[in-house]
C-alpha positions in Angstrom: 2.5 7.7 -43.0 2.6 11.5 -42.5 0.3 12.4 -39.4 -0.9 15.8 -40.0 -4.2 15.7 -37.8 -4.6 13.8 -34.3 -7.1 12.6 -32.3 -7.3 12.4 -28.4 -9.6 10.6 -26.7 -9.7 12.4 -23.1 -10.2 15.6 -21.4 -8.8 15.0 -18.0 -4.9 16.3 -17.1 -3.5 13.5 -19.2 -5.4 14.0 -23.0 -5.4 18.2 -22.2 -1.5 17.8 -21.9 -1.4 15.4 -24.9 -4.0 17.9 -26.8 -2.1 21.3 -25.6 1.7 19.9 -26.7 -0.2 18.3 -30.0 -2.0 21.4 -30.5 1.3 23.9 -30.0 3.6 21.9 -32.0 1.1 22.8 -35.1 -1.2 19.6 -35.6 -4.8 20.0 -36.0 -6.0 18.5 -32.6 -9.9 17.0 -32.2 -10.4 16.8 -28.6 -13.3 14.4 -27.5 -15.2 14.0 -24.5 -18.0 12.3 -23.8 -19.0 14.8 -20.7 -19.5 17.9 -21.5 -18.2 19.5 -18.2 -15.2 17.7 -18.7 -14.3 18.7 -22.0 -15.2 22.6 -21.4 -12.8 22.6 -18.1 -10.0 21.2 -20.6 -10.5 23.6 -23.7 -11.5 26.7 -20.9 -8.0 25.9 -19.4 -6.2 25.6 -22.4 -7.0 28.6 -23.7 -6.3 30.2 -20.4 -2.8 29.4 -20.6 -3.0 30.5 -23.7 -3.5 33.5 -22.7 -0.8 34.0 -20.2 1.7 33.0 -22.0 0.7 35.9 -24.7 0.6 38.4 -21.5 4.5 37.5 -20.4 5.6 37.3 -24.3 6.2 34.1 -24.2 3.9 34.0 -27.5 2.0 36.0 -30.1 -1.4 36.9 -30.3 -0.9 35.6 -33.4 -0.1 32.6 -32.4 -3.1 32.5 -29.8 -5.4 32.8 -32.3 -3.8 30.4 -34.7 -3.9 27.8 -31.6 -7.5 28.5 -30.9 -8.2 27.1 -34.3 -6.0 24.3 -34.2 -7.9 23.4 -31.3 -11.1 20.9 -32.6 -13.3 20.0 -29.0 -16.5 17.1 -29.5 -18.5 15.2 -27.8 -19.1 12.8 -30.2 -16.2 10.3 -30.9 -17.7 9.9 -34.4 -15.9 12.8 -34.7 -12.5 10.9 -35.3 -13.4 9.4 -38.8 -10.8 11.2 -40.4 -7.5 11.8 -38.1 -4.8 9.9 -38.7 -4.5 8.8 -35.6 -5.8 8.5 -31.9 -4.5 8.6 -28.7 -6.8 7.7 -26.5 -6.2 8.6 -22.3 -8.8 7.5 -20.2 -9.3 5.7 -17.2 -6.6 2.5 -16.2 -8.9 -0.2 -17.3 -7.8 -2.7 -19.6 -12.0 -4.0 -20.3 -12.8 -0.5 -20.9 -10.0 0.0 -23.3 -10.5 -2.9 -24.9 -14.1 -1.9 -25.8 -13.7 1.8 -26.4 -10.4 0.6 -28.6 -12.7 -1.5 -30.2 -14.7 1.0 -31.4 -12.0 3.2 -32.9 -11.1 0.4 -35.4 -14.7 0.7 -36.3 -15.2 4.3 -36.9 -11.5 5.9 -38.0 -10.4 5.3 -41.6 -7.9 2.4 -42.6 -4.4 3.3 -42.2 -5.4 5.0 -38.7 -2.7 4.4 -36.0 -4.5 3.8 -32.6 -2.7 4.6 -28.9 -3.4 3.8 -25.7 -2.0 6.3 -22.8 -1.0 3.7 -20.4 1.1 2.9 -17.8 1.2 -0.6 -17.3 -1.1 -2.6 -19.2 -0.4 -4.8 -22.5 -0.7 -3.6 -25.7 -0.6 -6.8 -27.1 -4.0 -7.7 -25.1 -5.5 -4.1 -26.4 -4.6 -4.8 -29.8 -6.1 -8.0 -30.2 -9.8 -6.5 -29.2 -9.8 -4.0 -32.8 -10.0 -4.9 -36.2 -6.3 -3.6 -36.7 -3.7 -4.5 -34.0 -0.6 -4.5 -36.4 -1.6 0.0 -36.0 -2.2 -0.5 -32.3 0.7 0.6 -30.2 1.4 2.3 -26.4 2.7 5.5 -25.3 3.3 6.1 -22.1 3.0 10.2 -21.5 4.0 11.3 -17.7 2.1 14.3 -16.0 2.6 17.2 -16.1 2.1 16.6 -19.7 3.5 19.4 -20.6 6.6 19.8 -18.6 7.2 16.0 -18.2 10.1 14.8 -21.5 9.9 11.3 -21.9 7.8 9.4 -24.1 7.8 5.7 -23.7 6.6 3.7 -26.9 5.8 0.7 -26.7 4.4 -1.8 -29.5 2.2 -4.9 -30.0 3.1 -8.2 -30.7 2.2 -7.3 -34.2 2.3 -3.6 -34.1 4.6 -2.9 -38.0 7.8 -0.8 -38.1 6.0 2.0 -40.1 3.1 1.9 -37.2 6.1 2.5 -34.3 8.3 5.0 -36.3 4.9 7.4 -37.1 4.8 7.0 -33.3 8.5 7.5 -32.6 8.3 10.7 -35.1 5.2 12.4 -33.0 6.6 12.0 -30.1 9.6 13.9 -31.1 7.6 17.3 -32.9 5.5 17.3 -29.8 8.6 18.2 -27.8 8.8 15.1 -26.4 12.2 12.3 -25.8 10.6 8.8 -26.8 11.9 5.6 -25.5 10.9 2.5 -27.0 10.3 -0.4 -24.8 8.7 -4.0 -25.5 5.7 -4.9 -23.7 6.6 -5.7 -20.2 4.2 -4.6 -16.9 5.5 -1.3 -15.7 7.3 -0.7 -19.3 10.5 0.6 -17.6 9.8 3.6 -15.5 6.9 1.8 -13.9 8.7 -1.1 -12.9 11.2 0.3 -11.3 9.2 3.2 -10.1 5.7 2.0 -8.6 7.3 -0.7 -6.4 9.1 1.8 -4.8 6.8 3.6 -4.3 4.8 1.2 -2.6 7.5 0.2 -0.4 6.9 3.8 1.3 3.1 3.4 1.2 4.3 -0.3 3.7 6.6 2.4 5.7 3.7 4.4 5.9 1.1 1.8 6.9 3.3 0.5 9.5 3.2 3.0 11.2 7.6 3.5 10.9 7.7 7.6 10.1 4.4 10.2 8.7 4.3 10.7 5.0 6.4 13.8 5.2 9.3 12.3 7.4 9.1 9.5 4.8 9.3 12.0 1.7 11.5 13.6 3.6 14.2 11.4 4.1 14.2 10.2 0.6 14.5 13.6 -0.6 17.8 14.9 1.5 19.4 10.6 1.9 19.0 9.4 -1.8 18.4 12.2 -3.2 14.5 12.0 -5.4 13.6 15.8 -5.9 10.5 14.4 -4.9 9.2 12.0 -2.4 7.3 8.8 -3.7 4.1 9.8 -1.4 4.0 13.4 -2.2 4.2 11.3 -5.9 2.0 9.0 -5.2 -0.3 11.5 -5.0 0.5 13.1 -8.4 0.2 10.6 -10.2 -2.8 9.6 -8.4 -3.8 7.3 -5.6 -5.9 4.6 -8.0 -3.9 4.8 -10.5 -0.7 3.4 -8.9 -2.9 0.8 -6.8 -4.2 -0.1 -10.4 -0.1 -0.5 -10.7 0.6 -2.7 -8.5 -3.0 -5.5 -8.8 -1.8 -5.0 -12.6 2.3 -6.7 -11.5 0.5 -9.0 -8.9 -1.6 -10.5 -12.1 0.6 -10.9 -14.9 4.1 -11.6 -12.7 2.1 -13.9 -10.2 4.7 -12.2 -7.5 3.6 -11.6 -3.9 6.5 -9.0 -4.0 4.7 -6.8 -5.9 1.9 -6.8 -3.6 -0.1 -3.3 -3.1 -0.4 -1.7 0.6 -3.2 -1.6 2.4 -2.9 1.9 2.8 -3.2 2.5 -0.9 -6.6 0.5 -0.9 -7.7 2.9 2.0 -6.9 5.7 1.0 -8.8 4.9 -2.3 -11.8 3.4 -0.7 -12.0 6.7 1.3 -11.6 8.6 -2.0 -8.6 10.3 -1.1 -6.5 9.7 -4.4 -3.9 12.5 -4.2 -3.9 16.2 -5.6 -6.7 15.8 -8.0 -9.3 14.7 -5.3 -8.0 17.5 -3.1 -6.5 14.5 0.2 -4.5 11.4 -0.3 -0.8 11.0 2.0 -1.5 15.0 1.9 -4.4 18.2 2.7 -4.2 19.6 -0.2 -8.1 21.9 0.6 -6.0 24.3 3.3 
């Protein structure tokens, strides 16, 4: 199957990034978000990024015009009816994803591939909610999408090899390095990374050191490019908490129990960079 037209559902940080790299690779992209303000912000952000690239001489004005022509924005999910693939990048909640993917299966053409951008959720469970479980996959993009090269590609229990190969080829064409992973909570990166971040939050919660000292220690003592708590702020503390909770549910192992620090931050609405405050204050 040749993918020519890409649908992206959700115009937040991840969705807008996926739309950007897809447009820049030459795909027609239908970017949908039911919240007009979020959609407008995403489109304005993309146009600003492309205009800035022209100013710096990285691309031509012709490329800018071509990118704008390839990008179609909409608040109507029915505009996905003729796309070859939909990459859903909405909230990390399996019940909501199942509901949306079921709806996409009813809207999209019969041979369209349905992808969920998830950091830990079961692809098989999401696929089972649709009328085409054999054409449902996971694509785990990393933030910021434009900069991060890795994409984890995760088939469900009955995903066809053709669908997997089509998604791998798409990942390559949009400039990413795909890694195929069997379905398991957290896949590869988050299975290893989230417990590390969680333990850093426990050290913080126990008052052993401040967030800055924890991050400094891990950067200078372990060679990490970014400290674990600064990383939690960048990813979104609510996302890290959700992954921890999914691990506990799936594995039934208390070693994945989320730090109380995560719960307290989320309850306070301090989710990290996206809200201006997390383990660090970004409002200053």
